[in-house]
C-alpha positions as CSV (number, residue, x, y, z in Angstrom):
1,M,0.0,0.3,0.3
2,S,1.3,3.1,-1.1
3,E,2.1,6.6,1.9
4,K,-1.3,7.7,0.6
5,G,-2.9,4.6,2.1
6,H,-4.3,3.7,-1.8
7,F,-3.5,-0.1,-2.9
8,K,-0.6,-0.1,-5.7
9,F,0.3,-2.7,-7.7
10,S,4.7,-3.5,-8.0
11,N,6.3,-6.4,-9.6
12,S,6.8,-8.1,-6.0
13,I,3.0,-8.5,-5.7
14,L,3.8,-11.5,-8.7
15,I,7.0,-12.2,-8.2
16,I,6.9,-13.7,-4.5
17,P,3.8,-15.6,-5.1
18,L,5.7,-17.0,-8.5
19,L,8.5,-18.0,-6.7
20,A,6.8,-19.1,-3.6
21,M,4.7,-22.0,-6.0
22,I,8.2,-22.9,-8.0
23,L,10.0,-23.2,-5.1
24,I,7.5,-26.8,-4.2
25,W,7.5,-27.7,-7.3
26,A,11.5,-27.9,-7.3
27,V,10.9,-29.8,-4.2
28,Y,8.8,-32.8,-5.8
29,W,10.3,-32.5,-8.9
30,L,13.7,-33.1,-6.8
31,E,11.8,-35.8,-4.6
32,L,11.1,-37.6,-8.0
33,A,14.4,-36.9,-10.0
34,F,16.8,-38.7,-6.8
35,G,14.3,-41.4,-6.0
36,I,14.0,-40.2,-2.2
37,N,11.4,-39.5,-0.2
38,L,11.2,-36.1,2.3
39,N,8.2,-37.3,4.7
40,E,10.4,-37.8,7.8
41,Y,10.9,-33.6,7.2
42,G,7.6,-33.1,8.4
43,V,6.0,-31.8,11.5
44,M,5.9,-34.9,13.6
45,P,3.8,-34.0,16.7
46,R,5.3,-34.0,20.3
47,K,9.0,-35.6,19.5
48,L,11.5,-33.0,19.4
49,S,13.3,-34.7,16.0
50,G,9.6,-33.6,14.5
51,L,10.1,-29.9,15.0
52,K,12.2,-29.6,11.9
53,G,9.1,-30.1,10.2
54,V,7.7,-26.4,11.2
55,F,10.2,-24.8,8.9
56,L,9.8,-27.7,6.2
57,S,6.7,-29.3,6.3
58,P,5.6,-26.7,3.7
59,F,7.5,-27.5,1.1
60,I,6.6,-31.0,0.9
61,H,4.5,-32.9,-0.9
62,G,3.0,-36.1,-0.5
63,S,1.7,-36.8,-4.0
64,L,1.1,-34.9,-7.7
65,K,-2.6,-34.1,-6.6
66,H,-1.6,-32.8,-3.0
67,L,0.8,-30.7,-4.9
68,Y,-1.5,-29.1,-8.0
69,N,-4.5,-28.9,-5.1
70,N,-2.2,-26.5,-2.8
71,T,-0.3,-24.8,-5.7
72,I,-3.1,-22.9,-7.2
73,P,-4.7,-21.1,-3.8
74,L,-0.8,-20.7,-2.2
75,G,-0.3,-18.5,-5.1
76,I,-4.0,-16.8,-5.3
77,L,-4.0,-16.0,-1.4
78,L,0.1,-14.9,-1.2
79,T,-0.9,-12.4,-4.2
80,A,-4.1,-11.2,-2.8
81,L,-1.8,-10.6,0.4
82,W,1.0,-9.1,-1.1
83,Y,-1.6,-6.6,-2.8
84,F,-4.0,-5.4,0.4
85,Y,-1.6,-6.0,3.5
86,R,2.0,-5.8,1.4
87,G,3.4,-3.8,4.9
88,V,2.9,-7.2,7.6
89,A,2.8,-9.8,4.2
90,W,6.5,-11.1,5.8
91,R,5.3,-11.4,9.1
92,I,2.2,-13.0,8.1
93,V,3.7,-15.8,6.6
94,I,6.5,-16.0,8.5
95,Y,4.6,-16.4,11.7
96,G,2.0,-18.3,10.1
97,I,4.9,-21.0,9.4
98,L,6.2,-21.2,12.8
99,L,2.7,-20.7,14.8
100,S,0.8,-23.6,12.5
101,G,3.4,-26.0,12.3
102,F,3.9,-25.6,16.6
103,L,0.4,-25.8,16.9
104,T,0.3,-28.9,14.5
105,W,3.5,-30.3,16.6
106,L,1.1,-30.4,20.2
107,I,-2.1,-31.2,19.1
108,G,-1.7,-33.8,15.8
109,R,-1.5,-36.9,15.1
110,T,1.4,-39.5,16.0
111,S,2.0,-39.2,12.0
112,Y,4.3,-36.8,9.5
113,H,2.1,-34.0,8.9
114,I,3.3,-32.5,5.4
115,G,1.9,-29.5,2.6
116,A,1.8,-25.7,2.3
117,S,-1.9,-26.0,3.5
118,G,-1.8,-25.1,6.9
119,L,-0.3,-21.9,5.4
120,I,-2.9,-21.5,3.0
121,Y,-5.3,-22.0,6.4
122,V,-3.3,-19.1,7.5
123,L,-3.7,-16.5,5.0
124,A,-7.2,-17.2,4.1
125,S,-8.3,-16.9,7.5
126,F,-6.1,-13.5,8.1
127,I,-7.6,-12.0,5.0
128,F,-11.0,-12.7,5.7
129,F,-10.7,-11.7,9.3
130,K,-8.7,-8.5,9.1
131,G,-11.2,-7.7,6.0
132,I,-14.1,-7.8,8.6
133,F,-12.6,-6.2,11.3
134,S,-11.5,-3.1,9.2
135,S,-14.8,-1.9,8.4
136,Y,-12.7,-1.0,4.6
137,Y,-15.2,-2.0,1.9
138,R,-12.5,-3.1,-0.6
139,L,-11.1,-5.6,2.2
140,I,-14.4,-6.4,3.5
141,A,-15.8,-7.4,-0.3
142,L,-12.2,-8.9,-0.9
143,S,-12.9,-11.5,2.3
144,L,-16.9,-12.8,0.6
145,I,-14.0,-12.8,-2.7
146,V,-12.6,-15.8,-0.2
147,V,-15.4,-17.1,1.7
148,F,-16.9,-17.6,-1.9
149,I,-13.9,-19.4,-3.3
150,Y,-12.9,-21.3,-0.5
151,G,-15.5,-21.4,2.0
152,S,-14.9,-25.1,1.3
153,L,-12.2,-25.4,3.4
154,L,-14.0,-24.6,6.7
155,W,-15.0,-28.6,6.5
156,Y,-11.7,-29.6,6.5
157,I,-10.5,-28.2,9.4
158,F,-12.8,-31.0,11.3
159,P,-11.4,-34.8,10.4
160,V,-14.2,-35.6,8.1
161,K,-11.6,-37.2,5.5
162,D,-8.7,-39.8,6.4
163,G,-5.9,-38.9,5.0
164,I,-6.0,-35.4,5.9
165,S,-4.2,-33.4,8.8
166,W,-7.4,-31.3,9.9
167,E,-4.8,-30.3,12.6
168,G,-2.8,-28.8,10.5
169,H,-5.6,-27.1,8.9
170,L,-7.3,-25.9,11.8
171,S,-4.0,-25.0,13.5
172,G,-4.1,-22.6,10.7
173,F,-7.3,-21.5,10.6
174,V,-6.7,-20.6,14.2
175,T,-3.1,-18.7,13.8
176,G,-5.1,-16.9,10.9
177,L,-7.6,-15.6,13.2
178,F,-5.0,-15.0,15.8
179,L,-2.7,-12.5,13.1
180,A,-5.9,-11.1,12.0
181,F,-6.0,-9.7,16.3
182,L,-2.6,-9.3,16.5
183,V,-1.0,-7.7,13.0
184,K,-2.2,-4.2,12.6
185,A,-1.7,-3.3,8.8
186,K,-2.6,0.4,7.5
187,T,-5.8,0.7,5.5
188,P,-7.0,3.4,3.8
189,D,-9.5,6.0,5.9
190,P,-12.8,5.2,5.0
191,K,-14.2,8.4,2.5
192,K,-16.5,10.6,4.6
193,F,-19.6,12.5,3.1
194,A,-19.6,15.8,3.8
195,W,-22.8,15.0,6.5
196,E,-20.3,13.1,8.3
197,Q,-17.9,15.6,8.6
198,D,-16.9,17.0,12.8
199,D,-18.0,20.7,11.6
200,F,-21.0,20.4,9.4
201,K,-23.8,22.4,10.0
202,E,-27.2,21.2,9.1
203,E,-28.4,24.6,8.9
204,D,-25.6,25.5,6.1
205,D,-26.9,22.8,4.1
206,P,-28.9,23.8,1.0
207,F,-31.5,20.7,0.8
208,L,-31.5,20.0,4.6
209,R,-33.0,23.5,4.9
210,H,-36.2,22.6,2.9
211,F,-37.1,20.5,5.8
212,D,-38.0,21.4,9.4
213,E,-37.3,19.9,12.2
214,E,-40.1,17.2,12.2
215,G,-38.9,16.5,8.6
216,N,-42.0,18.5,7.0
217,F,-40.7,20.1,3.2
218,I,-41.2,23.8,3.7
219,E,-40.8,26.8,1.4
220,L,-37.5,29.0,1.9
221,P,-38.1,32.7,2.6
222,E,-37.5,33.9,-1.1
223,D,-34.0,35.6,-0.2
224,D,-33.2,32.2,0.3
225,R,-34.2,30.8,-2.9
226,N,-32.7,33.4,-5.0
227,N,-29.3,33.2,-3.1
228,A,-29.4,29.6,-4.0
229,D,-30.7,30.0,-7.6
230,E,-27.4,31.8,-8.2
231,D,-25.3,29.0,-7.2
232,Y,-27.7,27.1,-10.1
233,G,-27.7,28.0,-14.1
234,V,-28.4,26.5,-17.8
235,N,-26.3,27.6,-20.6
236,Y,-27.6,27.6,-24.2
237,I,-25.3,27.9,-26.6
238,Y,-26.7,27.9,-30.4
239,K,-25.0,26.9,-33.0
240,P,-26.7,28.3,-36.4
241,V,-27.2,25.4,-39.0
242,D,-25.6,25.1,-42.3
243,K,-28.7,23.9,-44.9
244,N,-26.2,23.2,-47.5
245,N,-25.1,20.4,-45.0
246,V,-27.9,18.6,-44.2
247,R,-28.7,14.9,-44.6
248,E,-32.4,13.3,-44.4
C-alpha cells in the first residue's frame, strides 16, 4: 500500500507468489529426480525430531495431486496478501508458518504432517478476518471473495476425511485469526460524506434547509431561494445550422 493509503501494484506482488510456487514444485521434482522421500522432514507431533517439520513441512508434498491442489490457492492468496497487506505480508507468512506448525506439533496425530495447506489456511483466515475487522469496503469485498472461493475449506478443519491433516488445517485457521487480531495493518481511511464531517452544520446545508425539525418540507424565504438559485444555472449555446450540409 502506498504512503497515501491507496493500494498500489508492484512487481513483488507477482514475483513472491510465483517464487513460492516454483519452490514447492522444485522440492517435489528433486524427490522424483533422486528417488528420495522427504516425508520424514514433516511435522511429527510431540517429538523433538519432529520440530524440524515446523520449518520444512510447507515445502513437502506427498503426491502430484496434493501438490497441485495446494499450488493455485497458495499463489492466489499470497498475491492477495502482498497486494492488500504488503506492509505486514512477510510477518504473516513467517509467523503463520511457525505458529501453525508448532500448534500442529502440539495437537496432531502421531504421523508426519506435510504440505503447504497449513499456510493456505493461515492466509485464508487472516485475509477474511482482517477484512471484516478493518471495516474498509475493499477489504470486506476481498473477505467475501475468499469465502466464495474457499469457503469449502472450512469443512477440512474437522476430521471429515482420512489421510488429511485436519490438525494442520485447524492450526492454520486459528493462527490466521490470531494474526488478524494481533498484527496491525495500515488501511485507507474511509471516505466521509459532507454530513459525516465534524464541522458539518445542518442549517448551512441547502438541501436540509428545505425541511423543518420534524422532517416536513418547507419553502425557503424568497431571499434564500434567490441566493440558492445563484449557485445554479443553465447555459444555452446556439449554433446556426448549415442548410447546405444537411442529410435527411
